[in-house]
TORBATI-173743 format. One record per residue: residue in one letter; residue number from 1; x, y, z negated of N, C-alpha, C in turn. Coordinates in pm, 1 decimal. Atoms other than C-alpha are relative to their C-alpha. Example, Ala and Ser with C-alpha at 12.3 -4.5 7.8 and 13.67 -1.06 7.14 Angstrom:
A/1/89.0/-119.0/0.0/1230.0/-450.0/-780.0/90.0/120.0/0.0
S/2/-82.0/-119.0/6.0/1367.0/-106.0/-714.0/-77.0/109.0/-73.0
END
This chain:
M/1/-14.9/-145.0/3.0/1811.1/-83.9/1593.8/118.7/39.1/-87.9
E/2/-116.8/-44.3/73.6/2126.3/96.1/1477.0/-40.6/83.1/-122.1
Y/3/29.8/-69.6/124.8/2139.2/243.2/1127.2/-22.8/151.0/17.4
P/4/24.9/-144.5/-14.7/2173.3/610.3/1238.2/-140.1/31.7/52.8
E/5/134.3/-23.0/-53.3/1846.1/580.2/1431.9/-105.0/-21.1/-108.1
I/6/92.6/21.8/112.1/1669.7/438.1/1125.5/-3.4/123.3/-89.0
K/7/-5.8/-118.9/86.0/1789.3/732.1/916.5/-65.4/120.4/66.8
K/8/59.3/-111.4/-74.1/1688.4/981.4/1184.9/-152.6/-7.0/-5.8
R/9/145.6/16.3/1.5/1337.2/838.1/1196.7/-57.3/23.1/-140.2
I/10/45.8/-20.9/138.0/1302.6/832.3/816.6/-1.5/148.1/-33.6
D/11/-7.9/-143.4/28.8/1413.7/1194.6/791.1/-112.6/76.2/68.1
L/12/106.4/-67.7/-73.3/1164.0/1302.8/1056.1/-136.0/-25.6/-63.9
I/13/129.4/33.9/60.5/872.1/1118.2/897.2/-16.1/69.0/-134.5
R/14/6.7/-70.1/128.5/955.1/1261.9/555.0/-35.0/147.7/20.1
K/15/28.0/-140.7/-27.9/951.9/1611.0/701.7/-146.3/19.9/36.3
E/16/139.4/-10.9/-42.8/613.5/1552.2/861.7/-96.7/-36.9/-112.3
A/17/88.8/50.0/106.0/472.1/1378.0/551.4/-18.3/99.9/-113.9
G/18/14.4/-97.6/107.5/528.1/1670.9/317.3/8.7/-64.0/-136.9
Q/19/2.3/52.1/136.3/429.5/1570.5/-36.1/-36.9/-147.4/-7.3
A/20/37.4/141.3/2.3/310.7/1223.7/63.5/123.3/-87.8/-11.2
E/21/-111.4/93.6/16.5/536.0/937.3/-45.3/8.9/-93.3/121.0
L/22/-24.0/93.0/-110.3/691.9/716.7/221.1/23.4/-139.5/-54.7
L/23/-21.2/141.8/27.6/652.2/341.7/179.4/36.9/-67.8/130.5
L/24/-39.6/73.4/-119.7/839.2/128.5/429.6/-62.8/-138.5/-0.7
A/25/59.1/133.0/-17.7/638.7/-171.2/548.4/105.5/-87.6/66.4
T/26/-120.1/73.1/-41.0/908.3/-435.2/585.6/-27.0/-140.6/51.7
K/27/30.3/130.6/-59.0/729.3/-730.7/742.1/92.2/-27.3/117.8
T/28/-95.3/48.4/-101.3/983.0/-920.2/960.8/130.8/80.2/4.0
V/29/-123.3/-78.6/2.5/1254.0/-665.3/873.5/104.0/-72.0/-85.7
D/30/-102.7/72.1/74.4/1582.5/-823.5/764.1/47.4/80.1/-120.7
C/31/-38.7/-61.8/126.7/1722.6/-752.0/419.0/110.3/103.6/17.2
E/32/-108.1/-95.9/-20.8/2027.9/-569.3/555.7/-55.2/137.9/34.3
R/33/57.9/-130.5/-36.9/1815.6/-296.9/714.8/-81.0/58.5/-114.9
I/34/73.2/-49.0/117.1/1595.1/-274.7/407.4/97.3/61.1/-100.3
E/35/-100.3/-50.9/93.9/1901.9/-232.0/186.4/56.3/133.7/47.0
Y/36/-50.0/-126.8/-53.1/2030.8/42.3/415.2/-101.2/112.6/-23.8
A/37/103.2/-102.4/16.6/1699.3/229.8/402.8/-11.1/45.7/-145.2
V/38/11.8/-33.1/141.8/1692.7/215.2/23.7/126.7/69.1/-50.9
K/39/-124.9/-49.5/58.5/2058.9/273.8/-61.4/54.6/123.4/69.8
E/40/-60.4/-109.7/-75.5/2160.9/512.0/216.0/-99.5/110.2/37.0
C/41/100.9/-99.2/-38.6/1832.2/686.8/297.2/-89.8/39.9/-116.3
G/42/74.6/-39.6/118.2/1685.9/703.0/-51.5/-146.6/-38.4/-1.3
V/43/139.5/45.3/0.6/1360.6/517.5/22.6/-33.7/-58.8/-136.6
K/44/37.1/39.5/136.0/1176.6/461.5/-306.1/-102.5/-112.6/-5.7
Y/45/107.3/99.0/-0.5/900.0/224.0/-198.7/10.8/-87.9/124.9
I/46/7.8/92.5/-111.9/895.7/-87.6/17.3/-119.5/-92.2/-23.7
G/47/119.3/82.6/13.0/597.3/-309.5/89.5/5.2/-120.4/91.5
E/48/7.0/122.6/-77.9/565.8/-669.3/202.1/-145.2/-40.1/21.8
N/49/135.6/39.6/-37.7/257.2/-808.2/379.1/-32.1/-145.4/-29.7
R/50/22.5/144.1/10.8/306.0/-1180.4/330.8/70.4/-54.7/-123.2
V/51/-55.5/54.6/123.5/360.3/-1373.6/10.3/125.2/-81.3/27.7
Q/52/-113.9/87.1/-27.3/595.3/-1629.4/165.4/123.8/80.8/36.3
E/53/-114.7/-82.5/-39.7/816.5/-1365.3/322.8/54.5/78.3/-118.8
L/54/-44.7/-69.4/120.5/826.1/-1168.2/-1.1/86.2/-91.4/-86.4
L/55/-74.8/94.3/83.3/942.3/-1477.8/-188.1/135.7/-33.0/62.2
E/56/-126.1/30.3/-68.1/1208.1/-1552.2/73.9/101.4/112.2/-16.8
K/57/-88.4/-116.0/9.2/1350.5/-1201.0/42.9/26.9/43.4/-143.3
Y/58/4.9/-59.9/133.0/1297.1/-1149.5/-327.3/135.7/9.6/-68.5
D/59/-130.0/-4.2/67.5/1644.6/-1237.3/-453.2/86.9/114.4/50.9
R/60/-76.1/-111.9/-55.7/1788.5/-971.4/-221.2/-64.1/133.7/-33.6
L/61/70.9/-126.3/19.6/1521.8/-710.6/-296.2/-15.3/40.5/-146.4
K/62/40.3/-26.0/138.1/1468.9/-741.2/-670.1/86.9/100.9/-73.0
D/63/-89.9/-90.9/70.3/1772.4/-536.5/-775.1/21.1/132.5/72.2
L/64/-11.5/-127.1/-70.5/1734.3/-256.4/-522.8/-64.8/112.0/-82.7
P/65/56.6/-112.0/76.0/1663.9/89.4/-672.7/-125.5/56.5/65.6
C/66/127.3/-41.2/-60.2/1309.4/102.4/-538.6/-110.1/-86.6/-57.4
E/67/114.3/81.2/39.5/960.4/-26.9/-609.9/-37.6/-93.5/114.3
L/68/47.5/98.5/-97.3/841.5/-341.2/-434.4/-150.9/-14.0/-15.9
H/69/145.9/8.3/0.4/471.6/-335.5/-344.1/-46.3/-114.9/89.1
F/70/63.0/95.1/-91.4/241.3/-594.3/-190.0/-111.8/73.0/71.3
I/71/93.4/-82.9/-75.7/38.6/-437.8/91.7/-89.3/-80.1/93.8
G/72/78.4/80.6/-92.1/-111.1/-730.4/284.7/-119.6/-65.2/-66.2
T/73/112.8/76.0/53.0/-418.2/-945.5/244.7/51.9/-104.6/-98.2
L/74/-47.5/89.0/106.0/-378.7/-1143.6/-76.1/-108.6/-101.2/-35.8
Q/75/91.6/105.9/39.9/-545.5/-1477.7/-138.8/12.4/-24.2/-149.9
K/76/0.0/18.2/145.4/-643.6/-1558.8/-494.3/102.3/-103.7/-44.8
N/77/-92.4/105.9/42.6/-433.6/-1875.1/-503.4/146.8/37.3/17.2
K/78/-137.7/-46.7/-16.5/-120.9/-1672.7/-414.4/38.2/105.7/-102.9
V/79/-28.3/-106.7/96.6/-150.9/-1414.1/-692.0/109.8/-42.4/-96.9
K/80/-95.4/47.6/101.1/49.2/-1628.4/-934.5/144.8/7.5/46.6
Y/81/-136.5/-1.6/-51.7/352.2/-1617.9/-705.2/62.1/140.0/0.0
I/82/-55.0/-135.6/-10.3/386.3/-1239.0/-695.8/-27.9/87.0/-121.2
I/83/47.3/-84.1/109.4/231.6/-1116.9/-1019.5/113.8/62.3/-80.8
D/84/-113.4/-51.2/77.4/569.8/-1073.5/-1188.4/110.9/56.1/89.1
K/85/-103.4/-43.0/-93.3/754.0/-956.0/-877.3/-27.4/134.8/65.3
V/86/33.1/-126.9/-64.4/571.3/-645.1/-755.9/-50.4/98.7/-104.1
S/87/45.1/-102.6/93.9/486.5/-315.7/-920.4/-136.9/56.9/36.6
L/88/131.3/-49.4/-41.6/170.0/-239.1/-720.5/-54.4/-90.8/109.7
I/89/71.5/75.0/-103.8/-83.4/-443.0/-521.0/-99.4/95.2/64.5
H/90/84.0/-97.6/-70.0/-250.1/-223.6/-257.5/-135.9/-56.2/41.0
S/91/110.4/58.9/-77.3/-505.2/-469.7/-124.4/-99.5/-78.3/-86.1
V/92/100.0/66.9/83.5/-757.3/-552.0/-397.9/-137.6/35.6/55.3
G/93/123.1/-27.3/-72.2/-1070.9/-581.4/-190.2/-120.6/-77.1/-48.5
S/94/114.4/70.7/57.0/-1294.2/-795.1/-411.9/18.1/-9.9/-150.5
L/95/-8.2/13.0/144.9/-1378.4/-830.2/-778.3/52.7/-137.5/-39.2
S/96/-52.9/132.0/31.8/-1296.5/-1200.6/-767.2/153.0/0.0/6.5
L/97/-145.4/-13.3/-5.7/-940.6/-1112.8/-659.9/50.2/77.1/-121.0
C/98/-38.6/-77.9/117.6/-922.9/-854.9/-936.4/-4.2/-86.6/-126.0
E/99/10.8/90.6/114.7/-1035.7/-1119.0/-1186.2/121.3/-94.0/-6.2
E/100/-116.8/88.3/-1.4/-751.7/-1349.1/-1075.9/127.4/76.9/-35.9
I/101/-114.0/-83.1/38.8/-498.9/-1067.3/-1103.1/-1.4/23.3/-150.0
E/102/13.5/-17.2/144.6/-630.1/-1000.8/-1455.0/45.9/-126.2/-72.9
R/103/-33.8/126.0/66.4/-593.2/-1367.8/-1545.8/151.2/-24.8/3.1
Q/104/-143.7/24.6/-12.9/-237.9/-1395.7/-1415.4/81.6/105.7/-74.7
A/105/-71.0/-105.9/72.6/-130.9/-1060.6/-1561.0/-4.4/-25.4/-150.1
E/106/10.4/32.4/142.9/-258.8/-1164.8/-1902.7/97.2/-112.2/-35.8
K/107/-92.2/111.5/26.0/-58.2/-1488.7/-1879.1/144.4/48.1/-11.6
H/108/-136.5/-51.6/-0.3/257.0/-1286.9/-1812.5/19.4/115.8/-97.8
G/109/-10.3/-108.4/96.7/180.4/-1022.0/-2073.5/33.0/134.1/62.8
I/110/-26.4/-125.8/-69.3/182.3/-736.6/-1822.7/-131.5/66.8/39.3
I/111/111.9/-70.7/-61.4/-49.6/-474.1/-1679.5/38.2/25.3/145.1
M/112/-30.9/-12.1/-142.2/-62.1/-485.4/-1300.9/-68.9/122.2/60.6
N/113/53.5/-114.9/-72.7/-106.4/-163.8/-1105.3/-61.8/-47.7/131.4
V/114/69.7/41.4/-122.2/-354.9/-199.9/-819.5/-66.1/120.0/66.1
L/115/84.3/-93.4/-72.6/-537.2/-5.3/-553.6/-123.7/-73.3/48.2
C/116/127.0/53.9/-49.1/-897.6/-63.9/-455.8/-2.6/17.4/151.7
E/117/-1.0/-6.4/-146.5/-909.2/-151.3/-86.1/-138.5/33.8/53.8
V/118/125.9/-45.7/-59.0/-1178.5/26.9/115.2/-3.8/-36.5/148.0
N/119/23.2/29.3/-142.5/-1309.2/-106.6/445.8/-77.2/118.1/57.5
I/120/65.2/-126.9/-32.5/-1377.9/245.0/561.6/-72.1/-2.8/134.0
G/121/66.5/12.2/-129.4/-1469.7/144.0/916.4/-109.9/-103.3/1.9
Q/122/102.3/103.4/14.4/-1704.5/-128.3/789.2/13.8/-106.1/109.7
E/123/-30.7/98.3/-103.2/-1536.0/-378.0/1021.0/-14.5/-140.6/-55.6
E/124/28.8/135.5/46.4/-1644.2/-739.9/993.4/126.4/-83.0/-20.5
N/125/-122.0/81.7/7.3/-1292.4/-876.0/1041.4/100.9/52.8/-101.3
K/126/-91.2/-56.0/99.3/-1138.4/-668.6/761.1/-53.6/-20.4/-140.3
S/127/38.9/13.1/141.1/-1138.3/-717.4/385.9/-18.3/137.7/-61.0
G/128/17.0/-126.7/70.4/-1217.2/-450.8/131.2/-145.4/30.0/-31.5
F/129/134.6/-43.2/37.3/-1515.9/-285.9/-31.2/-54.7/97.7/103.5
L/130/64.6/-98.9/-85.5/-1762.5/-102.7/187.5/-6.5/132.7/-74.6
P/131/-3.1/-130.5/67.8/-1772.0/271.6/116.6/-102.8/16.7/-111.4
D/132/101.2/-18.5/103.8/-2099.9/258.8/-76.3/16.0/-96.4/-117.2
E/133/-28.4/91.9/109.7/-1963.4/-25.5/-290.1/112.4/49.8/-91.0
V/134/-118.7/-44.0/71.9/-1658.7/167.3/-406.4/-28.3/52.1/-140.3
P/135/19.0/-52.8/135.4/-1805.3/359.8/-702.3/-18.3/-108.6/-105.8
E/136/24.4/106.6/97.5/-1936.1/49.3/-880.6/121.3/-90.6/-13.0
A/137/-115.5/89.7/3.5/-1636.1/-165.1/-783.9/115.4/62.5/-77.2
Y/138/-112.2/-64.9/67.6/-1380.4/88.2/-903.1/-26.0/9.9/-149.9
E/139/36.3/-6.9/141.9/-1565.7/134.0/-1230.7/24.3/-134.5/-68.0
K/140/-20.7/132.7/57.5/-1559.5/-241.6/-1290.8/148.3/-34.5/-8.0
M/141/-143.0/26.2/1.5/-1191.9/-264.5/-1200.4/67.7/70.7/-117.6
C/142/-55.7/-75.2/113.7/-1117.8/-3.1/-1466.2/-25.7/-69.9/-133.2
G/143/33.2/69.1/123.6/-1267.6/-238.6/-1724.3/87.1/-119.6/-31.6
F/144/-89.6/113.5/25.3/-1002.9/-510.3/-1688.8/119.5/45.6/-83.3
P/145/-106.8/-47.6/89.1/-751.0/-481.5/-1974.9/141.5/-15.6/54.2
H/146/-135.0/22.1/-52.2/-453.4/-611.4/-1774.5/14.5/44.4/145.2
V/147/-3.7/-57.1/-134.4/-529.7/-428.0/-1449.9/-9.6/152.0/-12.7
R/148/1.3/-147.0/5.8/-454.6/-58.8/-1396.1/-26.8/54.8/140.4
P/149/29.0/-59.5/-130.3/-635.3/91.4/-1093.7/57.7/141.3/8.5
L/150/-63.3/-130.8/-18.4/-441.9/388.8/-958.2/-59.1/78.7/115.6
G/151/57.6/-72.5/-112.4/-654.3/480.5/-658.9/-52.4/-92.2/107.4
L/152/58.4/71.5/-113.0/-758.6/363.7/-313.4/102.6/-25.2/109.9
M/153/-75.3/29.0/-122.0/-606.5/205.7/-3.7/-98.9/-28.2/111.6
T/154/83.1/35.1/-114.2/-754.9/185.5/343.5/83.5/-18.6/124.7
M/155/-52.1/12.8/-136.1/-673.1/73.9/695.4/-110.9/44.7/93.5
A/156/102.3/-50.4/-91.8/-867.2/280.5/946.2/-6.2/-87.4/125.0
P/157/5.9/69.3/-129.4/-994.0/121.5/1266.8/100.2/62.7/96.8
V/158/-90.6/-53.1/-101.9/-754.3/157.5/1559.2/-76.8/97.5/88.5
C/159/67.8/-105.0/-76.4/-844.8/480.8/1737.2/86.6/41.4/118.8
Q/160/-72.6/-44.4/-118.1/-741.5/566.2/2092.0/22.1/151.0/-3.0
N/161/-10.1/-144.8/16.7/-808.1/933.3/2023.4/43.5/28.1/-143.2
K/162/-55.5/-21.3/132.9/-592.5/1042.3/1729.4/-93.7/78.2/-91.1
S/163/88.1/-81.8/83.1/-850.4/1293.8/1610.5/-111.7/-82.8/-62.8
D/164/104.4/84.9/56.1/-1095.1/1008.5/1547.4/39.7/-56.4/-136.6
Y/165/-43.0/46.4/131.7/-881.3/899.4/1252.6/-48.0/93.4/-110.4
L/166/30.0/-99.4/102.7/-977.8/1218.7/1072.4/-129.4/-30.0/-75.1
K/167/127.3/25.2/67.1/-1335.6/1114.4/1001.8/12.1/-114.0/-101.2
Y/168/-18.5/111.7/92.7/-1224.9/787.7/840.8/83.2/41.6/-121.0
F/169/-86.4/-41.0/110.6/-949.8/943.9/633.8/-67.3/104.2/-88.8
T/170/72.3/-100.2/79.8/-1167.3/1235.9/525.7/-100.8/-68.1/-91.7
K/171/97.7/72.7/80.9/-1435.7/996.0/404.7/67.9/-75.0/-114.4
T/172/-73.4/69.8/105.1/-1178.3/791.1/212.6/49.5/97.8/-105.2
Y/173/-47.4/-102.0/94.3/-1033.7/1106.5/56.7/-112.2/43.9/-94.1
R/174/114.1/-40.6/84.8/-1379.3/1205.6/-69.5/-32.3/-107.5/-102.8
L/175/20.5/109.8/95.8/-1424.6/861.8/-225.7/106.8/3.1/-108.5
F/176/-113.0/-9.3/93.2/-1082.7/903.6/-388.7/-23.6/110.8/-102.3
I/177/24.1/-113.8/89.5/-1169.5/1244.1/-533.2/-117.6/-28.2/-93.6
D/178/122.0/20.3/78.3/-1515.3/1138.9/-651.6/11.1/-113.3/-101.2
N/179/2.7/122.2/81.7/-1423.8/804.0/-806.2/129.9/-34.3/-72.0
C/180/-128.5/46.7/52.4/-1053.8/784.3/-891.7/77.5/102.0/-81.9
I/181/-89.8/-99.7/58.3/-880.8/1107.4/-986.3/-13.5/7.9/-151.4
K/182/21.6/-21.4/143.4/-1038.2/1151.1/-1329.3/17.1/-127.5/-82.7
K/183/-7.7/126.7/73.2/-1010.5/781.1/-1417.9/142.5/-53.9/-10.8
V/184/-139.1/43.9/8.4/-634.2/745.9/-1368.6/65.3/66.5/-120.3
D/185/-72.5/-49.8/117.0/-435.2/780.4/-1689.2/95.8/111.4/43.5
N/186/-80.4/-114.4/-42.0/-257.9/1117.7/-1679.3/150.5/-25.1/-5.1
R/187/-141.9/36.7/-5.2/75.4/939.4/-1726.8/38.8/-50.9/138.8
Y/188/-25.2/57.0/-131.5/39.4/808.4/-1370.7/-56.5/90.1/109.1
R/189/47.5/-78.9/-113.6/1.7/975.2/-1033.8/-105.5/-79.2/76.8
P/190/99.7/69.6/-82.7/-322.3/882.5/-854.5/53.0/-20.4/141.7
I/191/-54.0/35.2/-131.8/-248.0/713.0/-523.4/-113.3/-19.4/99.9
L/192/87.8/24.1/-114.2/-435.9/735.5/-195.3/89.1/-48.7/113.0
S/193/-88.9/64.1/-96.6/-257.6/490.5/34.6/-73.9/-15.3/132.6
M/194/63.0/9.2/-132.2/-365.1/554.7/392.1/89.1/67.8/102.8
G/195/-83.9/-48.8/-108.0/-194.9/614.8/722.2/114.5/-94.6/26.5
M/196/-106.4/90.7/-41.5/40.1/387.4/916.4/76.0/65.3/115.5
S/197/-88.5/-59.1/-100.6/285.9/435.2/1201.5/-75.1/78.9/106.7
D/198/74.0/-66.8/-106.7/16.7/536.0/1450.7/-96.8/105.6/-51.7
S/199/104.0/-89.8/52.8/-190.5/749.5/1213.2/44.3/79.8/-122.2
Y/200/-39.5/-62.8/125.8/22.0/889.4/931.6/-16.3/151.7/1.9
R/201/16.0/-145.5/-5.1/6.8/1249.8/1054.5/-143.3/40.6/-35.3
E/202/141.1/-29.2/29.1/-373.2/1246.7/1045.6/-32.8/-31.4/-145.4
A/203/24.5/37.0/139.2/-372.0/1070.7/707.4/51.8/106.9/-96.2
V/204/-56.7/-105.7/83.6/-143.7/1332.7/554.5/-86.3/124.8/7.4
Q/205/87.5/-115.8/-18.3/-365.7/1604.4/697.1/-125.5/-10.7/-85.5
C/206/123.0/23.3/75.3/-658.4/1445.5/511.6/23.3/-28.5/-148.4
G/207/-24.7/13.2/142.6/-488.1/1414.1/172.8/66.2/-127.8/-46.4
S/208/-70.1/121.2/41.4/-299.1/1084.1/175.5/117.3/35.0/-90.2
T/209/-116.3/-19.6/87.1/-44.0/1056.9/-104.9/108.2/-103.9/26.1
M/210/-99.6/101.8/-33.6/132.3/747.8/34.9/-29.6/-55.5/138.5
I/211/16.2/53.1/-135.2/186.5/642.2/396.4/84.5/-126.7/13.8
R/212/-64.1/130.6/-14.7/283.9/286.8/497.2/55.5/-12.9/142.3
I/213/-62.2/-13.0/-131.1/532.4/299.5/783.3/91.5/-118.2/28.7
G/214/-85.5/110.3/-42.0/686.9/6.3/966.8/65.0/26.8/133.5
S/215/-58.0/-7.5/-134.4/734.4/24.1/1343.8/53.1/138.4/34.1
A/216/-49.5/-134.1/-28.5/783.0/402.7/1347.4/141.7/20.2/-50.9
V/217/-137.5/-5.1/50.6/1106.2/343.1/1154.1/83.9/-111.8/61.5
F/218/-80.2/117.1/-37.8/1220.2/-7.4/1250.1/-21.2/-45.9/143.1
G/219/32.3/45.1/-135.1/1073.8/-36.7/1599.3/-105.5/-108.7/-3.7
Q/220/105.5/100.7/-8.9/817.2/-286.2/1720.4/48.8/-131.5/-60.3
R/221/-35.7/125.8/66.7/813.1/-605.7/1514.8/10.8/-113.2/101.7
T/222/-8.2/123.7/-77.1/920.0/-935.6/1659.9/-55.3/-111.3/-86.2
T/223/60.8/109.1/75.2/726.9/-1244.6/1556.9/103.8/-104.5/-32.4
K/224/-94.9/103.9/40.1/925.4/-1494.0/1354.9/-47.7/-135.3/50.9
END
């Protein structure tokens, strides 16, 4: 895809997103296009889904004027590879993963920002806390000295009818309001990361503060 088309798409999504922050999901996207989006389009947040790909790109991404987030499923044995390379992990869907992040963050003398992942559709093939597990899980996550929970992240089930996304995002927003807002240090903005290329409009309508956009900007991904 040509650079002008990338900029056109970013500008349109920003207009539709309103106050929600745009994070570009850059899985399989080459570093040249990422650099263009950051330097020429002013994108402030990029997110990688895979540890190996993040490491392969890291030398090119580390000095860009943006935050690098990890947004994919994270295995405990991979935490050590990214703990000092990202500013936010979106996908903390178990307390055992949070414990490993705490252990690695302590080793590096840092505090790692995280989001509590919610399996809002209660799908068997997805990670994350079930909705009724969120209050207790988030409270426990707040007790780790080297972990800083900033809010929630969710991936809604794929919906053929766009309006069906609203019930999932509304439920996640209520969990966010009830369990996160008052517990985030007032020096930081609480984050509700929900909405992707096929659902960001509905997510913004329901209170998302950060949308994760890949194919709507870069086109359909090609498998490496």
